[in-house]
VEXDREN-2710 file (C-alpha; in Angstrom, 1 decimal):
% VEXDREN-2710
k/r/px/py/pz
1/MET/-84.1/9.4/-138.7
2/GLU/-80.4/10.0/-139.5
3/LYS/-78.8/12.0/-136.7
4/ILE/-76.7/14.9/-137.8
5/THR/-73.6/14.8/-135.5
6/ASP/-72.8/18.5/-136.0
7/GLN/-75.2/20.9/-137.6
8/GLN/-72.5/23.3/-138.8
9/MET/-70.5/20.4/-140.3
10/PHE/-73.6/19.3/-142.2
11/ILE/-74.1/22.8/-143.5
12/ASP/-70.5/23.2/-144.5
13/ARG/-70.3/19.8/-146.2
14/LEU/-73.6/20.5/-148.0
15/ARG/-72.3/23.9/-149.2
16/ASP/-68.8/22.6/-150.1
17/ASN/-70.2/19.7/-152.1
18/MET/-72.7/21.9/-153.8
19/VAL/-70.0/24.3/-154.9
20/SER/-67.6/21.6/-156.0
21/LYS/-70.3/20.0/-158.2
22/GLY/-71.0/23.4/-159.7
23/PHE/-74.6/23.6/-158.4
24/SER/-76.3/26.8/-157.4
25/GLN/-78.7/26.4/-154.5
26/ALA/-81.7/26.4/-156.9
27/ALA/-80.0/23.8/-159.1
28/LEU/-79.3/21.5/-156.1
29/ALA/-82.9/21.9/-154.9
30/ARG/-84.1/20.7/-158.4
31/ALA/-81.5/17.9/-158.6
32/ALA/-82.6/16.7/-155.1
33/GLU/-86.3/17.3/-155.8
34/LEU/-86.6/19.6/-152.8
35/SER/-88.1/23.0/-152.7
36/PRO/-85.6/25.9/-152.7
37/ALA/-87.2/27.3/-149.5
38/VAL/-86.6/24.0/-147.7
39/LEU/-83.0/23.8/-148.9
40/SER/-82.5/27.4/-147.8
41/MET/-83.7/26.4/-144.3
42/TYR/-81.1/23.5/-144.2
43/PHE/-78.4/26.0/-145.1
44/SER/-79.5/28.5/-142.4
45/GLY/-79.8/25.7/-139.8
46/THR/-83.5/26.4/-139.1
47/ARG/-84.6/23.0/-140.3
48/THR/-83.0/19.6/-140.3
49/PRO/-83.5/17.2/-143.2
50/ASN/-85.3/14.0/-142.7
51/ARG/-83.9/10.6/-144.0
52/GLU/-85.5/10.9/-147.5
53/ALA/-84.2/14.5/-148.0
54/LEU/-80.7/13.4/-146.8
55/MET/-80.7/10.5/-149.3
56/ARG/-81.9/12.9/-152.1
57/LEU/-79.1/15.4/-151.3
58/ALA/-76.5/12.7/-151.1
59/ASN/-77.6/11.2/-154.4
60/ALA/-77.6/14.6/-156.1
61/LEU/-74.1/15.4/-154.7
62/ASP/-72.8/11.9/-155.3
63/CYS/-71.6/11.4/-151.8
64/SER/-72.8/9.3/-148.8
65/VAL/-75.4/10.3/-146.2
66/ASP/-72.8/9.3/-143.6
67/TYR/-70.4/11.9/-145.0
68/LEU/-73.1/14.6/-145.0
69/VAL/-74.2/14.0/-141.4
70/GLY/-70.6/13.8/-140.1
71/ARG/-70.3/10.0/-139.4
72/LYS/-67.5/9.7/-142.0
73/SER/-64.6/12.1/-142.5
74/ARG/-64.4/11.6/-146.3
75/SER/-66.7/10.5/-149.1
76/GLU/-66.6/6.8/-150.1
77/ILE/-65.1/7.8/-153.4
78/GLU/-62.2/9.7/-151.7
79/ASP/-61.6/6.6/-149.5
80/LEU/-61.6/4.3/-152.5
81/VAL/-59.2/6.5/-154.5
82/GLN/-56.7/6.3/-151.7
83/GLN/-56.2/2.6/-152.3
84/GLU/-53.0/1.8/-154.3
85/LYS/-54.7/-0.7/-156.6
86/ILE/-57.4/1.8/-157.5
87/GLN/-54.8/4.4/-158.3
88/GLU/-53.0/2.0/-160.5
89/LEU/-56.3/1.0/-162.2
90/ILE/-57.2/4.7/-162.9
91/ALA/-53.7/5.4/-164.3
92/GLU/-53.8/2.3/-166.6
93/PHE/-57.4/3.0/-167.7
94/SER/-56.7/6.7/-168.4
95/ALA/-53.8/5.7/-170.7
96/LEU/-56.2/3.6/-172.9
97/SER/-58.0/4.9/-176.0
98/ALA/-61.7/5.7/-175.7
99/HIS/-62.4/2.6/-177.8
100/ASP/-60.4/0.4/-175.4
101/GLN/-62.0/2.0/-172.3
102/ASN/-65.4/1.1/-173.7
103/ARG/-64.2/-2.5/-174.3
104/ILE/-63.0/-2.7/-170.7
105/MET/-66.3/-1.3/-169.4
106/ASP/-68.1/-4.0/-171.5
107/MET/-66.0/-6.7/-169.9
108/ILE/-66.7/-5.4/-166.4
109/ARG/-70.4/-5.4/-167.1
110/LEU/-70.1/-9.0/-168.4
111/LEU/-68.2/-10.1/-165.4
112/ARG/-70.7/-8.5/-163.0
113/ALA/-73.6/-10.1/-164.9
114/GLY/-72.0/-13.5/-164.7
115/SER/-71.3/-13.2/-160.9
116/THR/-75.0/-12.4/-160.2
117/SER/-76.2/-15.4/-162.0
118/GLU/-74.1/-17.9/-160.1
END
């Protein structure tokens, strides 16, 4: 079972991510396929989520389990975006037309498909 380092940190991160993604508590429960009552118990600290529930919450909130349970200070995406090459890539990609962005995505998929067949 995933150990939650700090219960209050878990609750705060869960709430902050829920709000930043625009979820209500009921909507997060649906997205994570959890009962609203169980999610409410996580928020009140009267119940601790098991591994499966943590994975469902992390997937619904698009963050890592490590971030939710306090083992990482930021989400993987936030860490990635801090890299200079990624910032440059985002800036260049954003400047392209929608058509060219789609072409780039097609090229990436082709490259990834080719690398898995080697």
